[in-house]
C-alpha positions as CSV (number, residue, x, y, z in Angstrom):
1,M,0.0,0.0,0.0
2,D,1.2,3.5,-0.8
3,G,0.2,5.0,2.5
4,H,-2.7,7.0,0.9
5,T,-6.1,5.8,2.0
6,L,-9.3,6.8,0.3
7,R,-12.6,5.6,1.7
8,H,-15.7,6.0,-0.5
9,Y,-19.4,5.7,0.7
10,P,-20.5,3.7,-1.3
11,P,-17.2,2.2,-2.7
12,E,-16.4,4.0,-6.0
13,V,-13.0,5.1,-7.3
14,P,-12.4,8.1,-9.5
15,K,-10.5,7.7,-12.8
16,R,-6.8,8.5,-12.2
17,L,-5.0,10.2,-15.0
18,G,-1.2,10.0,-15.2
19,P,0.7,8.6,-12.3
20,A,-1.7,7.6,-9.4
21,L,0.5,9.3,-6.8
22,Y,3.7,11.2,-7.0
23,P,5.8,11.0,-3.8
24,V,7.5,14.3,-2.9
25,E,9.3,13.4,0.3
26,S,6.3,12.8,2.6
27,L,3.7,14.4,0.4
28,T,1.7,12.9,-2.5
29,A,0.0,14.6,-5.4
30,E,-2.6,13.3,-7.8
31,R,-4.6,14.3,-10.8
32,L,-8.2,13.1,-10.9
33,R,-11.1,13.1,-13.3
34,P,-14.1,12.2,-11.2
35,E,-16.4,9.4,-12.6
36,R,-19.7,10.9,-13.8
37,G,-18.4,14.3,-13.0
38,R,-18.8,14.0,-9.2
39,F,-17.1,12.7,-6.1
40,P,-19.5,10.5,-4.0
41,A,-19.3,10.9,-0.3
42,H,-15.9,9.8,1.0
43,S,-13.2,10.6,3.5
44,H,-9.4,10.5,3.7
45,D,-7.0,9.6,6.5
46,E,-4.8,12.6,5.6
47,F,-5.2,16.3,5.0
48,V,-6.1,17.1,1.4
49,I,-5.4,20.4,-0.4
50,S,-7.1,20.5,-3.7
51,V,-7.4,22.9,-6.7
52,N,-9.6,22.5,-9.8
53,S,-8.5,22.6,-13.4
54,P,-8.9,26.1,-15.0
55,N,-12.0,25.0,-17.0
56,V,-14.1,24.7,-13.8
57,N,-16.4,27.6,-13.1
58,A,-17.7,26.3,-9.8
59,E,-17.4,23.3,-7.5
60,H,-20.4,22.5,-5.2
61,V,-19.2,20.8,-2.1
62,I,-20.9,19.0,0.8
63,L,-18.5,18.7,3.8
64,D,-19.7,17.0,6.9
65,G,-23.2,17.9,5.9
66,K,-22.6,21.6,5.2
67,R,-22.9,22.9,1.6
68,F,-20.7,25.6,0.0
69,T,-19.5,26.6,-3.5
70,V,-15.9,27.0,-4.5
71,G,-14.9,29.4,-7.2
72,P,-12.2,29.0,-9.8
73,D,-9.6,31.0,-7.7
74,E,-10.1,29.0,-4.5
75,I,-8.5,25.9,-3.1
76,T,-10.1,23.4,-0.7
77,V,-8.6,22.1,2.5
78,Y,-10.0,19.0,4.2
79,N,-9.0,17.5,7.5
80,P,-8.5,13.8,8.0
81,G,-11.8,12.0,8.5
82,Q,-14.1,14.7,7.1
83,V,-16.8,13.3,4.8
84,Q,-16.9,15.2,1.5
85,A,-18.8,15.0,-1.7
86,S,-18.9,17.4,-4.7
87,W,-19.8,18.1,-8.3
88,A,-18.7,20.9,-10.7
89,E,-19.9,23.2,-13.4
90,T,-17.4,23.3,-16.2
91,Q,-16.9,25.2,-19.5
92,E,-18.8,23.6,-22.3
93,D,-17.7,20.1,-23.4
94,S,-14.9,19.9,-20.9
95,P,-14.4,17.3,-18.2
96,W,-13.9,18.1,-14.6
97,E,-10.4,17.6,-13.3
98,C,-8.7,18.4,-10.1
99,F,-5.3,18.2,-8.5
100,S,-4.8,17.2,-4.9
101,I,-1.9,17.2,-2.4
102,H,-2.1,14.7,0.5
103,I,-0.3,15.3,3.7
104,S,-0.3,12.8,6.5
105,P,-1.2,13.9,10.0
106,E,2.3,12.8,11.1
107,T,3.9,15.1,8.5
108,A,1.7,18.0,9.4
109,A,2.5,17.6,13.1
110,A,6.3,17.4,12.3
111,V,6.1,20.6,10.4
112,T,4.4,22.4,13.4
113,G,6.8,20.9,16.0
114,G,4.2,18.5,17.2
115,D,1.3,20.9,17.7
116,P,-2.1,19.7,16.6
117,V,-3.1,20.7,13.1
118,E,-6.7,21.4,12.0
119,A,-7.9,23.4,9.0
120,H,-10.6,25.8,10.2
121,R,-11.6,27.0,6.7
122,A,-12.5,24.5,3.9
123,A,-12.2,27.0,1.1
124,V,-9.3,29.5,0.7
125,A,-9.6,32.3,-1.9
126,G,-6.4,33.4,-3.7
127,P,-5.9,33.4,-7.4
128,G,-2.1,33.4,-6.9
129,L,-2.2,30.5,-4.5
130,A,-4.7,28.5,-6.7
131,G,-2.6,29.1,-9.8
132,A,0.7,28.2,-8.2
133,L,-0.8,24.9,-6.7
134,R,-2.3,24.1,-10.1
135,R,1.0,24.7,-12.0
136,A,3.0,22.7,-9.4
137,A,0.6,19.8,-9.5
138,I,0.5,19.8,-13.3
139,A,4.3,19.8,-13.5
140,K,4.4,16.8,-11.2
141,V,1.6,14.5,-12.4
142,C,0.9,15.3,-16.1
143,P,3.0,13.7,-18.8
144,G,5.5,16.3,-20.0
145,G,4.3,18.7,-17.4
146,R,1.3,19.7,-19.5
147,A,-2.4,19.0,-19.1
148,D,-4.5,18.0,-22.1
149,Y,-6.9,21.0,-22.0
150,P,-6.3,24.6,-22.7
151,M,-4.6,26.4,-19.8
152,G,-5.6,29.9,-21.0
153,R,-8.1,32.3,-19.5
154,R,-11.4,31.0,-18.2
155,R,-14.4,31.8,-20.3
156,S,-17.2,33.5,-18.3
157,S,-20.1,32.0,-20.4
158,G,-21.1,28.6,-21.5
159,T,-21.2,26.5,-18.4
160,Q,-22.5,23.0,-18.0
161,Q,-23.2,21.2,-14.8
162,T,-21.4,17.9,-14.6
163,G,-22.6,15.5,-12.0
164,H,-25.5,15.6,-9.7
165,R,-26.3,15.4,-6.0
């Protein structure tokens, strides 16, 4: 086992594109294209920091029973054990993809000198941060460091909802 645990309720695994996990010391990164354009309810044993591909206009999230929407310039941060589900609105005819970094609780505690770690905000706004995380993830998990969709500016019209509740 690679140390990365994903539990789905009910069991379902998103389609992985490129290397399943890319170890960077004690971090892992992955590129996902959710089956049927949604993530069913699931949880992780580690912290997850995630950013959507640039063709996503909005991601609708349910986290521990609370609903919120994530915009294109936001990242999401999930604590270990939180139950999450989501679906996205994308630009026309484009699949939903996202990039995630997984950090074990042990690694997070080591970084803080042993202090407990807990994310208090599930969505963090910041175009610079979202863009940097997206570029870093693409460089590590996409063949040749390039994604197979346009990386240019987002279009403001022509959205489609992929997935459902």
